[in-house]
C-alpha positions in Angstrom: -27.0 -4.0 3.4 -28.3 -0.6 2.2 -26.1 2.5 2.6 -27.5 6.0 2.5 -24.9 8.3 1.0 -25.3 12.0 1.8 -23.6 14.8 -0.3 -22.4 18.2 0.9 -20.5 17.3 4.1 -17.5 18.9 5.7 -15.3 16.3 7.4 -12.2 17.1 9.3 -9.6 14.6 10.4 -8.5 14.7 14.1 -5.4 12.8 15.2 -5.0 11.7 18.8 -6.4 13.4 21.9 -4.5 16.6 21.4 -6.7 17.4 18.3 -9.8 15.6 19.4 -10.6 16.6 23.0 -10.4 20.4 22.6 -12.8 20.2 19.6 -15.3 18.0 21.4 -15.2 19.9 24.7 -15.6 23.3 22.9 -18.5 22.0 20.8 -20.2 20.5 23.9 -19.8 23.8 25.7 -21.7 25.6 22.9 -24.6 23.1 22.8 -28.0 24.7 22.9 -30.5 21.8 23.1 -28.9 18.4 23.5 -25.7 16.3 23.7 -25.7 12.6 23.0 -22.5 10.6 23.7 -21.6 6.9 23.3 -18.1 5.8 24.4 -16.6 2.5 25.3 -14.2 4.0 27.9 -14.8 6.8 30.3 -12.2 7.0 33.1 -12.1 9.3 36.1 -8.8 10.8 35.0 -7.8 14.3 33.8 -9.6 13.7 30.4 -12.7 12.2 32.0 -12.9 15.0 34.5 -12.8 17.6 31.7 -15.7 15.9 30.1 -17.4 15.6 33.4 -17.0 19.4 34.0 -18.3 20.5 30.6 -21.3 18.1 30.8 -22.2 19.5 34.3 -22.1 23.0 32.9 -24.3 22.4 29.9 -26.8 20.2 31.8 -27.2 22.8 34.6 -28.2 25.4 32.0 -30.9 23.1 30.6 -29.2 21.2 27.8 -30.4 17.5 27.7 -27.4 15.2 28.0 -27.5 11.4 27.4 -24.2 9.7 28.1 -23.8 5.9 27.4 -20.8 4.0 28.5 -19.9 0.3 28.4 -19.9 -1.7 31.6 -16.7 -3.5 30.7 -14.8 -0.5 29.3 -15.9 1.9 32.1 -16.1 -0.2 35.2 -14.8 2.0 38.0 -16.8 5.3 37.9 -17.4 6.3 41.5 -20.7 7.2 43.1 -19.5 10.8 43.4 -18.7 11.0 39.7 -22.0 9.5 38.7 -24.0 11.3 41.3 -22.8 14.8 40.3 -23.8 14.1 36.7 -27.3 12.8 37.5 -28.0 15.5 40.0 -27.3 18.0 37.2 -29.8 16.2 35.0 -27.4 14.1 32.9 -29.0 10.7 31.9 -26.2 8.2 32.3 -26.7 4.7 30.7 -24.3 1.8 31.3 -24.4 -1.0 28.8 -24.2 -4.5 30.4 -23.2 -3.4 33.9 -21.9 -6.5 35.9 -20.1 -6.7 39.2 -16.6 -8.1 39.2 -16.1 -11.8 39.9 -13.2 -12.4 42.3 -12.0 -8.9 41.4 -12.0 -9.6 37.6 -14.2 -8.2 34.8 -15.8 -11.2 33.0 -18.3 -9.4 30.6 -15.7 -9.7 27.9 -17.8 -10.1 24.7 -20.6 -8.2 22.9 -19.3 -4.8 24.0 -20.8 -1.4 23.2 -17.6 -0.3 21.5 -18.8 2.8 19.6 -17.4 6.3 20.0 -19.9 8.9 18.9 -20.8 12.4 19.9 -23.8 14.3 18.4 -24.5 17.9 19.4 -27.8 19.6 18.7 -28.3 17.3 15.7 -26.0 19.5 13.7 -22.4 18.5 14.6 -21.0 15.1 15.2 -17.7 13.3 16.0 -17.0 9.6 15.4 -13.8 7.5 15.5 -11.7 5.4 17.8 -10.8 7.8 20.6 -12.2 7.2 24.1 -12.4 9.6 26.9 -9.2 8.6 28.8 -5.8 10.2 29.4 -4.0 7.5 27.4 -5.0 9.1 24.2 -2.7 12.1 25.0 1.0 12.0 24.1 1.7 13.6 27.4 0.5 10.4 29.2 3.8 8.6 28.2 5.1 5.8 26.0 1.8 3.9 26.3 -0.2 6.7 24.8 -2.3 5.5 21.8 -2.1 6.5 18.2 -5.6 7.1 17.0 -8.0 9.0 14.7 -11.5 10.5 14.7 -13.4 13.0 12.5 -15.6 16.1 13.1 -18.6 16.1 10.8 -21.0 18.9 9.6 -23.6 18.5 7.0 -26.5 16.2 6.0 -24.8 12.9 7.2 -25.0 14.2 10.8 -28.8 13.6 10.5 -28.0 9.8 10.1 -25.9 9.8 13.2 -28.5 11.8 15.1 -31.2 9.4 14.1 -29.1 6.4 15.0 -28.2 7.5 18.5 -31.8 8.4 19.2 -33.0 5.1 17.9 -30.6 3.3 20.3 -31.9 5.3 23.2 -35.6 5.2 22.4 -36.5 1.9 24.2 -34.4 2.9 27.2 -36.2 6.2 27.5 -39.6 4.6 27.0 -39.0 2.1 29.8 -37.7 4.8 32.1 -40.7 7.0 31.6 -43.1 4.2 32.1 -44.3 4.2 28.5 -43.8 0.4 27.9 -47.3 -1.0 28.5 -49.8 -2.9 26.5 -51.8 -0.9 24.0 -49.3 1.9 23.8 -48.9 3.4 20.4 -46.0 5.6 19.6 -46.7 8.8 17.6 -45.3 8.8 14.1 -41.8 10.2 13.9 -41.5 13.7 12.6 -38.7 13.8 10.0 -36.6 16.9 10.7 -35.7 19.1 7.7 -32.4 18.1 6.0 -29.3 19.9 7.2 -27.7 22.4 4.9 -24.6 21.5 2.9 -21.3 22.3 4.6 -18.7 20.9 2.2 -18.0 18.6 -0.7 -17.7 15.2 0.9 -20.1 12.3 0.3 -20.5 10.2 3.5 -22.5 7.4 5.0 -22.9 5.9 8.4 -22.3 2.1 8.7 -22.9 0.2 11.9 -22.6 -3.4 13.2 -24.9 -5.1 15.7 -26.0 -8.6 16.5 -29.5 -8.3 15.0 -30.0 -6.4 11.7 -26.5 -5.5 10.7 -24.1 -8.3 11.8 -21.6 -7.9 9.0 -22.2 -4.5 7.3 -18.8 -3.0 8.2 -16.8 -6.0 7.0 -18.8 -6.1 3.8 -18.0 -2.4 3.1 -14.3 -3.1 3.6 -14.5 -6.1 1.3 -16.3 -4.1 -1.4 -13.7 -1.3 -1.3 -10.8 -3.8 -1.5 -12.4 -5.8 -4.3 -12.9 -2.7 -6.5 -9.5 -1.0 -5.7 -7.4 -0.2 -8.7 -4.3 1.4 -7.4 -3.7 1.4 -3.7 -5.1 0.2 -0.4 -3.8 1.6 3.0 -5.3 0.1 6.1 -4.2 1.1 9.7 -5.9 -1.1 12.2 -5.0 -1.9 15.8 -6.3 -5.4 16.1 -6.0 -7.2 12.8 -7.3 -10.7 12.5 -10.1 -10.6 9.9 -12.0 -13.5 8.4 -10.9 -15.6 5.4 -12.9 -13.6 2.9 -11.4 -10.3 3.7 -7.9 -11.8 3.8 -8.6 -13.3 0.4 -9.6 -10.0 -1.1 -6.4 -8.4 0.2 -4.2 -11.1 -1.3 -6.1 -11.0 -4.6 -5.8 -7.2 -4.8 -2.0 -7.5 -4.3 -1.7 -10.2 -6.9 -3.5 -8.1 -9.5 -1.1 -5.2 -8.9 -2.8 -3.0 -6.3 -0.3 -1.6 -3.8 -1.6 -3.0 -0.5 -0.2 -1.5 2.7 -1.2 -2.7 6.2 -0.1 -0.7 9.3 -0.4 -2.9 12.3 0.7 -3.0 15.9 4.4 -3.4 16.6 4.2 -2.2 20.2 0.7 -3.4 21.2 -1.1 -2.7 24.5 -2.2 -6.3 24.4 0.4 -8.9 23.3 -2.2 -11.2 21.8 -3.0 -8.6 19.2 0.5 -8.9 17.6 0.6 -12.7 18.0 -2.7 -13.0 16.1 -1.7 -10.6 13.3 1.7 -12.2 12.9 0.1 -15.6 12.1 -1.0 -14.0 8.9 2.2 -12.3 7.8 3.7 -15.1 5.7 0.7 -15.6 3.5 0.1 -11.9 3.1 3.7 -11.0 2.3 4.1 -13.9 -0.1 1.3 -12.5 -2.2 2.8 -9.0 -2.2 1.0 -7.3 0.7 3.3 -4.7 2.4 3.0 -5.2 6.2 4.3 -2.3 8.4 4.5 -2.6 12.1 4.0 0.7 14.0 6.6 0.8 16.7 6.5 4.2 18.4 3.7 3.3 20.8 0.4 1.3 20.8 -1.6 1.7 17.6 -5.3 2.2 18.3 -6.5 3.5 14.9 -9.2 2.0 12.8 -8.9 3.8 9.4 -8.4 3.0 5.7 -7.9 4.8 2.4 -8.5 3.3 -1.1 -7.4 4.8 -4.4 -7.3 8.3 -2.9 -11.1 8.4 -3.1 -12.7 6.2 -0.4 -11.9 6.3 3.3 -13.3 5.1 6.5 -12.8 6.2 10.2 -14.5 4.6 13.1 -14.5 2.2 16.1 -14.3 -1.1 14.3 -11.2 -3.2 14.4 -10.6 -6.0 11.9 -10.8 -8.8 14.4 -13.3 -11.3 15.7 -14.6 -9.1 18.5 -15.3 -6.1 16.3 -16.5 -8.0 13.2 -18.6 -10.6 14.9 -19.6 -9.5 18.5 -19.2 -5.9 19.4 -21.5 -2.9 18.7 -19.5 -0.7 16.3 -19.9 2.4 14.1 -17.8 3.8 11.2 -18.3 6.6 8.8 -17.5 6.0 5.1 -16.2 9.0 3.2 -15.8 9.7 -0.5 -13.8 12.9 -0.9 -10.4 13.4 -2.5 -9.3 16.1 -0.1 -10.0 14.1 3.0 -8.5 10.9 1.5 -5.4 12.8 0.6 -4.9 14.2 4.1 -5.5 10.8 5.8 -3.2 9.1 3.3 -0.5 11.7 4.0 -0.7 11.1 7.7 -0.5 7.4 7.3 2.5 7.7 4.9 4.2 9.7 7.7 3.8 6.7 10.0 5.1 4.3 7.4 8.1 6.4 6.7 9.1 7.4 10.2 7.6 5.2 12.8 7.1 1.7 11.2 9.3 -1.2 10.2 8.2 -3.2 7.1 8.0 -6.9 7.6 9.8 -8.3 4.6 10.0 -12.0 3.8 13.5 -12.1 5.0 12.6 -10.5 8.3 9.8 -13.0 9.1 10.7 -15.9 11.4 11.1 -19.3 9.6 8.0 -21.5 9.6 9.1 -24.5 11.5 6.8 -27.4 12.0 6.2 -26.3 15.6 5.4 -22.8 14.6 3.1 -24.1 11.8 1.1 -26.4 14.2 0.8 -23.8 17.0 -0.2 -21.1 14.5 -2.8 -23.3 12.9 -4.3 -24.2 16.3 -4.3 -20.5 17.5 -5.8 -19.4 14.1 -8.8 -21.7 14.3 -9.3 -21.0 18.0 -9.5 -17.2 17.3 -11.5 -17.6 14.1 -14.1 -19.8 15.6 -14.3 -17.9 18.9 -17.3 -15.7 17.7 -19.4 -18.8 16.9 -18.7 -20.2 20.3 -19.6 -16.9 21.9 -22.8 -17.0 19.9 -24.4 -19.1 22.7 -24.1 -16.0 25.0 -26.9 -13.4 25.1 -26.9 -11.1 22.2 -27.9 -7.4 22.1 -30.7 -8.0 24.7 -28.4 -7.0 27.6 -29.5 -4.8 30.4 -28.7 -1.2 30.4 -28.6 0.5 33.7 -29.8 4.1 33.4 -29.2 6.6 36.2 -31.7 9.3 36.6 -31.1 11.6 39.6 -30.0 9.5 42.5 -31.9 6.4 41.4 -31.2 3.8 38.7 -33.4 1.6 36.6 -32.4 -1.6 34.8 -33.8 -1.7 31.3 -33.8 -4.6 28.9 -33.8 -3.0 25.4 -35.2 -5.9 23.5 -38.1 -6.2 25.9 -38.8 -2.5 25.6 -38.8 -2.8 21.8 -41.2 -5.7 21.9 -43.6 -3.9 24.2 -43.5 -0.8 22.1 -44.7 -2.8 19.1 
C-alpha cells in the first residue's frame, strides 16, 4: 500500500444533508467544464430531484456530466428520470444493473458504495452521504446522522484522477475505442493545484483487485500508533480480528478508545453484530457508546487530535472485503479538533455508554449463538469470493440508448 500525501489543502466538515446538499448543489451549478459523481444511492425524491435539476441545467449549457450509481442502491429510477438526463447530455452509468427476482433485489454484494463529487478538477466532496431525503432531519425520526467533507487544494487532483481512471474503460467501450491494435496516447499530467489551506490529505480506496485492504490497513496503522485517544464513529461495526485486537491493545496500554455505534439502527442486524463484540471490548477498557437519537450512518474517526478519516467505508465485512469504497485521510489539528468536538457532542447528549454492568449476562445459549453468528459473518466475505469480482457490467446511458460495458474486458482490450 502506497499513500500519496498532499500538503496545502482546505478541508471543511459537513454534517448531514442540511450542510452537505446546499454546498454540493451550489458548486455543481457553478461548474465550467465537468462534473463527475459517484453515489451508492440516488432516489427520485426531493433531494434526488434537486440534483436532477441542477445536472440538467449545467449539462444543457455544455458542461460534461458523468453520473455513476449502484444498481442495488439505486434500483428504481424511472425512464422519465433517466431520459431527461441523457437527453440533456448527462452520461449515466449504472454499476451491476440487475432485474429484480420475484420482486427482490438479489445483487447484494460487491457494491459500488463510494460517494464522491469532483467539479472541474478543482473542488471535491467525499463522505458517507447519499442523494436521498433520509439524510435530512426534516425527513423524520429515521433520518441519518452522517458526515462528508468539501476539499480544495492539491489532493483534489488525486480524486479527479481516480474518478477518471474508473470511467476510462467505460468511455473507451462506448466510443468504440476497444479494438485490437489500439494504443492510448500518453496521459498528460495536469499542473498541480495551488495550495488552499494547511491540511495534509490522501485518498485511500478499496477494490477487489489492487487495493483489497488498504482502508483497513490505514485504520490499523492509526490505531497501533495512537498515544492518547481514538474516537471512531461507524454505522456498521464488525471488523476483522486484527483491527479488534489493535483496539483492545490500545485500550490496555492506556489510550482512551471510544466507539460510537448504532443504538437505533436502520438494519437490526447491524446492532446484533456489533453487540457480539461488546463484552471483549469493554473488558479491555474500550468505551462503547450507542447513538440513540436516530440511525447512525457516519464513517469517521479521529486519532490523537492529529489524524482523521471521513469516507464511505464501514468497518464491517461488506465494506472491508467486498464493496468499492473511498475515504480521505486528513492530518490537520484544526479539522481533527472540529470533528472531535462534534463527536463529543454526540457522546454527551445523544448516546448511552455500554458499561460492563449494562451488558447482558453471557449465558451458555448467548455464547453459543454469538459464536456461530460471529463466524458466519466473519467468513461471509470468503464465501462471497466465489462470486464475480469487479468485472461486473456497467450499463451506460447515452441519449436514449444504453450500452452494457464489461470494465475488465475493456481494460484488457486497451492493453
